[in-house]
N, C-alpha and C positions, 0 to 999 in steps of 0.2 A: 383507520377509516375503512369501511366496507368497500370492496372493489366491485360493486354491483354494475358500474358503468365506467369504462376506461376509454378515453379518447386521446390519441397521439397523432399529431400532424393532421388534424381534422378527420381522422379515420377512427371509427369505433372498433375496439378490439373485442371479439367475442370470447366467451369462456372456451377453454380447450384449444386456443389458437397457439401456434408456434410460427412466427413470421418475422420479417424484418421491415421496419418503417424507416424511410429516409427523410430526415428533417432538413429543410432548406436552410443553408447558412449564407452569409455574405459571400459574393463571388471572390475568388482569388484572381485579381486583375479581371480578366474577362472570362474566366473559367468557372462554370457552375460548380458549387461545392455543397456537399451534403454531410449530415451527421447520421450514420447508420445506427439504429437501435434494434437489437434483437429482443423480441417480446416472447416470453414463455408464460402463458396464462393457464392456470389450472382450471378444472371444472368445478372445484369447490372454492368457496370464498375463503379469503385469508389476507394477510398483509401484502402490501405492494412494496417491493424492495428493489433498489437499483444497485448495480455493480458497475463502477466506472474505472477506466484506466487511461493513461496517457493524457491527463490534464496538462502535464508537462511533456512536450513532444519527444523528448529523448529518454523517457522512462518506459522501457519496453516489456518488462516482466509481466505486467498486468495484462497486456494484450494476449500473451500466451496463456496466462491463467484463465482468462475468459474463453479462449478458444477451446481449451481442454474441458472446462466446465460445461460448455454447451454440448459436448459429446456424451455426457454421462446419462445413462438410462434412468438413473434414479430421479432425474428431473421430470420424468413422465408422471411421477406421483406428487407433483407440487400442489400445494394448497395456496391459493393466492396468485401473485404475479411477480415475475422477475423481469426487470428491464436491464438488459446488458448493453453497456456502451463501451466497447473495447478501445475506441480512439476518440477522446473528447476534443483534443487539440489536433485536428486534422491538418492544420497549416504547419504546425511545428514538426509533425511526423515527416512531412515532405522534405524538410531541410535538416532533419535530425537535430532540431533546436528545442531547447526547453521552452522558449518563448514563442509568441506570435510574430508575424511580420512587422507589427508596430512596436516590437521590443518590449511589450508588456507581458507580465506574468498573469496567466489566466486565473491562477489560484490566489490572486490578490485583487480580482476584478469583480467579485460577486457583491450584490445580486445582479449587477449589470444594468445597462440601459440601452434601449433600442436606438437612442439618438447619440450614444457615446462613441468611444473608440472601437476599433475592431474587436479587441479583447472584451470590452464591455458588452458589445452586441452578442458575441458568442456566449458569454456568461449568462446573459439574459435569456437567450433561447434555451440553453441547457437547463437553467434553473427553473424556468416556467414550464417547459414541456416535460421535463423528467422529474427533477428533484421535488417540486411542490406537489406532485401527485403520489408521493411515496410516504411510507411510514418509517422507513429505515434506509440507510445507504451504507455501502462499503466501498471506499475509495482506495484504489491500489496505486502505490508509489514505489520508487526506488530512491536511493541516495542521489544527490546532485552529481554533476560531472566530476570524474576522477576521485569519487568516494564510494564506499560500499557500506551497506547496513546489514547487521544481523536481523533476521526476520523478527518483526516487532509490531504490536498493535498499539496505536496511540488513541487515547480517548479520555473522557472525563471520568476518572474512577470514583468521583463523588456521586455520580449518577448510578444508582443500583442496577438499572436495566442495562445500560451500556457496559458497565463493569462485568456483569454476568456474561454478556455476549462476548466481550473481549477475552475473558478467561476461556470460554467455550471454543473460541477460535483455535486455541492450542498453538500459538506461536511461542517461541522461547521466552519472549519478554512482553509484558504489558506495561506501558509507560503513560503516566499521567501527563497530558500535554495541554498547555494553555492555548487559548484561541488566539488567532491572528486576524487583525482587521482585514476584511475583504476576502478571507479564505472561504472556501465552500463549507467547511465544517462550522465556522463561526456564524455565517449567515443562515445556514440550515437550522442551527440550534435556535436562532431567534424565531424561526418559523415552527419550532417544535418538532423538527425532524432530526433524530440522532444519527450520527455518522461514526463508523469505525474507520480509522485510517490504518492501512496495512503498508508498512515500509519494509522493503527487503531487496537486497542486491545492489547492483550498480547501474548507472545510466548507460545506455547504448550496449548493454550486454544481457544475455540470458543467463540465469543462474538456476540450475535444475532443482536444487534443494529449496530455494525460495519459491519456485513455481509450484512444487508439489505441496509444500506447507500451505501455500495460498489457496490451492484448489480444495484441499481437505478442510482448511479453515472456514471457507465460505459454506461448504456443506455442513460443517459443525454448527455454524451460526444459524443456518436455515432450519436445522433440526431443533436447536434450542428455542427458536422462534416459533415452533409449531408448524412450519411449512413443509417439512419432510418427515417421514416416519423415523423414529429412533431405531437404532440397531437393536436386534433382539438379544444377542449375546454381546453385551457391552464390554469392550476392552477397558483397561485401566486408563483413566483420563490423565493426560499430562498436565501438570500444574506449572504455569509459567512463573518466571521471576517477575515480581511486581515492584515497581519503583516510582517514586515521585521526583527524585533528584538525579539530574545528569549534568555533566559538564564536558565541554570540549577542551582538550589540552592543545595549546597553541605552540607553534614553533618559537623557540627562544632566540634562534639565529637563522640566517639564510644559508642554504647549502644543499647537500645531498642527504636525503632522508634514508636511514637504514632502520626499518622497523624490525623488532625482535619478538613482538607479540602480535597475535592475530585476532580476528573477530571471534567472539565467544570465549576468549581467554579470561580467566579471573586474575585480577592483579591486586597486589597489596600496596598500601600507602608507601610512597618513596621508592617503589620498585622501578627499575629502569625498563622502559617500554620501547625506547628507540634511541638512536644516535643521529646527530646531525653533523656531517663531516664537511670540512672545507674542501671544495673540489680541486683547488690548486695549492692547498697547504696541508699541514699535518695535524691541525687541531680537530678535536672531536668533542661535541657537546652532548651531555646526557639529558634525555627527556624522561621525567619521572611521573608516576601516577600520583595524583593529589590526595587520593583516599582509596579505601578498599572498594572493589567493585568489579563489574563485568564490562568488557569492551563490546559496545553495540554498534560502533561506527568507526571507520578509519579511512585515511587518505590512501589512494592507490597510485599516486604519482611520486616519484623519488625526488623531484625538484621542489624545494620549498623556499618561501620567503619568510622573513621574520613576521610572526603574527598569524601565519596560516594555520587553519584547524587541522590537527593530525589524528587525534583519537577522541572518540565520543565514549565516555565512560558513565555507566549507570551505577549509582551508589548502592551497595549491597553489603551489609556487614558480615553475614554468615557465608563465608566464601566456600566452605565445604558443601553446604546445601546448594549454593549457586552452581558449583562445578558439577554436582550430581544431576541437577536439573538440566543443564546444558547437554551433558552426555546422553541423558534420557531422550532429549529431543533429536539428537543426531542419530540415534539407533534406527536403522532400517528405513529412514525417510526416503531414500532413493530406491532401495531394493524391493520394497513391498508396498502394496496399496490394497485397500479393500475393493477398489474398483478395477476390474479386469481390463477396462478400456485404457486405464493409465499404465498398467503393467505391460500392455501390448505395445505401447509407444516406445520408439527408440529414444533412449536417454540422450539429452543434449550434452555433449562433451565440452 
């Protein structure tokens, strides 16, 4: 859509503007609550793209990704408009909770209703005021509580446009992900608005590598989408692992988890990836990989019950290629950046 006229919160945003709009949300008890939206609008027409984070209130990496993104001088050259929403679930952030005070998951409440639950009302405001005015969205997430994710982009790889953007992001893994009822991505797709989902790191924690890959990934997507100038001297593009099939390995017993493989490790079928030990006995149970692949998610808590999800493995047959790709992505992701603003930042330990 041409962004000849953009209105947020009943306020028209002129071209060349860089400002913050506060959208009114339902009060938290008797406390006025707002949804801050940072608007960066170029002087030249182009796509309208939103970047959102903390739809789940305990997923913090995306907040830091957007904070660093806003500081980059390259955004002064933007064509079109960026709508940056660092905290969608402002209620969950206050209590470090994934959910809203009504115990509902905001990412299962779209498109929402102004007469529905609190989650439904927030979803309605965010969807109508932000999402429906955009041509593309990038939604930033982490793993759920006590789990961590290797940086990965989830999208519909059958869609040529989103697949191209997902590869351009340059996360280690591109995962074909089915839609879930009530999710932002599912409802946006019904409206013809494609969304890339970036999953990286752990809930309630900052992960420096995930943050830096996220910042660069967004810039890469904006470049690929014609909103930012391409680099004159292009470095070699990192090719991600692309997979359709993943599986969670679940605990076969209850006890103490002792993992011996890490995120990003390649594993072979029937290779031992963890042990489950009896806390008061001597028995130890082996947990094995069901197929050749790469570990893209894992549990971070050593106490497990039978049936708990332990490792998320992406199926990938050529393990030598997979290992080389993962190593390539790990090279200098912390130490160097094309943006001096990021290099001047103190690295989060």
